[in-house]
N, C-alpha and C positions, 0 to 999 in steps of 0.2 A: 024173519026168519031167511028167507032166501035174499032178502039185500044184506044182509050179517054175514052169510054166506060168501057170497058174490063179493063183500067190501074184503073177505077173508082172503076171498082168491086174487083178489086184484091186488093185495096186497104181500100177498106170497110171492104172486108173479115179478111183481114191482121190488122185492128183497132178492129174489132169485138172480133178475137180469146182474144187477152188478159181478154177485158171486160168480157167474158165467164170465164176466169179462174179467175179473181179477185172474181167474183161472187160465184164459187164454193169454191174458198179458205174461203170466208167470211160465207157460209153455213155451212162448215167444221170446221171452228172456233167455229162458234155459238154450232154446236153441239156438237163440243169436251170442252165447257165451260159450254153447259147444264147440265151436270154431277155432276161439281165441284160445282156450285150454290146450287143443289140439295142436294148435301152434306152436303155444308155447314150450309142451312137451316134446314137440320136433324140434323147436330150436336147445334146448338144453341137450336133448342127445346129440344135436350136432357139434355143442361146445363142447361135448364130454368126449365126441370121439377125436376134434380136433386137439384138445387138452391132452388126450391121452399119444395122438403121432408125435406132437411138440416134446412130451417127457420121455419117447422113447428114441428119438433125434436127438436129444440132451443124454442120453444114457450111451447112444453110439458116438456121440462128440467126446462124452467124457471118456470111455474105453479107448477110442484111438488116440486121443492124446495123453493118455496114460501109457499106454502101447508105444509112443515116441519118447514118451521120457524115462520110461523101465531102463534102457540100456544105460545110461545117464545115471541115474539114482542107483542102481547096482553099481555099475564102476566107483561112486564115490560112497558108498558104504564098504564095498570089497576093498579098496584101496588107502583110502581115510579115516573112515568114523570106525571100522571094526579096528585096526591097526593100532589108531590113537588110545582105542577100550582096552586093546593089549599094554599099550605103554603105562596107561595111568593102572593097568592090575599090576605089572612089574615093578612100578614105581613104590607100590604098598608091600613088597614081601622081600625076603631077603636074598634069594635068585630064585631064577625062572625053574631051576630043577625042584628043590624041595618045597619051594612055595610058602614056606611059612611067611604067616604075616603079621609084619612090622609097624601097620601102621605109618608115622611122619618119622618115622628113625633115620629113613635113605634123606630127608629132604633136611633134617638137621644134619646129616654127616655133610651133606653138599654144601650148606649156606658155610660150616667152617671151614671148608677146603680152599686153602691159599691159590691154588692154579686156577679153581672156578672164580673165586675173586679176581684175579686179576684176567682172565679171560672175559668176565663180565663185563669189568672198569675199561678194558681196552676197546670192545662191541661198543659200548654204550657210548664213549669217545669219538669212535668213528662215524656210529649213526648220525650223531649231534652235530659232527663237523660237516658230513657229506652230505646227508639228507636234503638240510636247507640250501646247499651251496647249487646241488642238482636242480633242485625246484628254483630257485631262485634266477639264476642263470640261466635255463631252457625256459624261462619265460622272459627275460631280455633277450635272448636272441629269436624268441619268436616274435616279440614285437620289434626290432630292430629289423628283421626279415619279411615284416608283414608294409612296409614302406616300400615304394618304389625305388628298389637300389640295383644298380649292375649288378650281373653276375650272381642274382639271389638264388639260382636253380643250383650253381656250382658249390655256394655255400652250404646250401643244405645238403647235396650231394655229401660233400665233405663230413657233417654232420654224423650222417644218417650212416656213411661207411662202416664204421667199428661195429655194427649190427650183421653185418655179415662174414667178420672176419671171424673166424674161429678162435676158441680159448686159448690152445696150444701154439698159436699164431701171436696171440697177443701177449702171451709170455715170453714168447723168444724176441718180439719188437723190444718190450720193457726191460730185458736181460741186455739188450745190443746198447740200449740207452744209458741203463742205469748201474750195469756193472762198472766194478772198479777200472777198469780198462775203458770203460764204455765212452758213448759219443757225450754224453753230458760232463763228462769229468775233463774229456778231450777241451770243450769249448770254455771250462773254467780254467783251465791251463793255459787258453791261450791269451786269457784275460789277468793272468797273475794268481788263481785263485788255486789253493793245495785240493787234491782230491779225497773225493768222501765216499767210504763205502757205505751206499746207499741204503742198503737191504740189512746192514748190520750195525745200526745206529741210528738217533731219535731220528732222523730223517727219513725213517722207513716209512712209518706210518702217512707223511707228505707224499710217498711216493705211491700208493694206496689210494689215496684219496685221489689223486690225479690221474690213477687209472680206471676208477669209477667213474670219475664226472666225465674223462674221455668216452666211455665205452657206454654212459645210458644220456648225456645231453640231449643226442639226436632223436630219440624214440619220445623222449618228454616233449621237446620243441614241435615237433608233429604234431603232439596233442593240445600242444599251447596253441598254435596256430591254428587247428580246426577249431576249437573253443573262440579264440577270438572273431574268425570270418562268420561265427554264429549269433554274434551280439548285432540284435535289431537296430539297422543303420539311421533310421528314423528317430529314435532316441540319441543316440551320437549327433544327428545335425541339430536337434533341440540344444544339445547342451552346450553346439557351436553356435547356435544364434544367440544363446543367452551368456556367451562371452566367458564360457569355463575355460580355465586353462587348461593344457594338456593333461598337469599333474591332477586336478579335482575330476576330469574325466576319467581319469585312469582310476584313482581310489575311489570313487563315488559308482561309478556305473561299471566299466569293466572288470574291475575286483570281483565286486558283487555276481555278476553274469558265469566268472571264471570260478567261483566258489568251487563247485563241484570237480571240476578237471584239475581243482589246485589238490581237492583231498585224494582224488585219485593218484594223482602223479605222487602224492606225498604218500600214500600207500605202498604204491608200487616201488617208488624207491626206497623206504625203507625194507621192503621184502628185499630188494634187489644187494640190500649193505649188507644184509646177513648172507647173499649169497656169495659174496667175493671170498671166501675161503679157497675155491677153486683155483681162481689166478695166485691166492697168499701162498695156497699149498704148494703149486708148481713152480712158483719161484723160490720157496725159501725151506722146501720138506715140513714135516712132523712138527716139531719144534724151532719154529723162528723169533727172531729176537723178541724180546719180553713186550714191545710196544705193537706188535701187530700179530702176537698170541692171540686169537679171538675164539669166542664160546665155541664155534665148529668144530676148531682145533683141538679144544675138553674132550668136546662128543667123539672125534674121532678115533683119537687116543684110549680113551676109554670102551670105544667099541671095539678096538683092535685088543684090546685084554680081555674083552668078554666079560665087562665090568656094567652089563645090562640094567640092572637097579640103578648106579648112579646115573649112567645115562639116560633113563627114563625119568628119574625124579628131573634132571636138567632140562629135558626136556619139555616137562610138563610146567615146570615153573617159566619156563620161557615164551610157551603158549597163554599163560596167564598175562604175562607180562605185553606182549601184542597185543592179548585184547583189551587190557586195559588202554592201550596207548591209540588203537585204532577205533573204540569206543569214544573215547577222548576228545580225537579227531572229527569223529560225525558230528558227536555234540556242536562244536565248534562250526563245522562247516554249515548243519542246520541254524544256526544262532545266525550269521552272518549273511546266508543266500537264500533263506527261507521266502523274503518277499519279492523275488524276481521267478520263483521257480511255477511252471504253469506258463 
């Protein structure tokens, strides 16, 4: 019996030792893991604080940026967006006082108006002639002045001088030149030519095109000169080493790098072609010769007659046409210039 009891006691002691060891190992493992858990909790807290500071900093940056943008945004809304919404509203009513909704009747009436058709035709013809000439001639001048020519600075100053001349002075110069008894007719008389009434004949639009070019070539030329100077020199050097001709270099390299500048110059020239009304109005008053009766003349006369609904319909149509033209120009520029961007 004793041996059995002792055997059981020994076996119990032998069985108990591993359990103690296991419990001590478990306690040690818990103590070993406890600091790691504390460290991870502290790391998460630090990351959360850092994330909170970053979020607050971003909010402050957004608020300050919004504060800087707000004056310009408010100005655009007050002076451009809201007036255009009012113009759209006026184009859909019979008159601004009664405000009866007529939907597209004003647009139907204006499309059938003979004066509007003549104004649109003259404006499109003028823009189709003057804008390409302004782009091409200014680009050619920029290429010529890019070369090391003598008196290059003087030529640049000569083409930029019209930008500093007021519109009234420009009109006075053109009246002196192209009046019936002006300098141009005097020169024609020297060579045996007859006098031409430049502002009341078929030549009147040629006079306005020359005026437009003289006034805008300098600004466009400076833009093209800056764009030509930004073309990477190493690409031009590689083209020269590969025996590329000047025409190949121009059409395959320079034109692609100039695509964005050509787009900008074309859009600005197109906008300025619609602004030529000021000079034409000062030269020929309200009702000029038929070939220079522009869209702005039509709008100005409608404004004087307080025909706001017709004026608004014409403005909306003009805006839609401009959106289509400028959108097409962007698509063309994206096609030809996407491989050189960035």
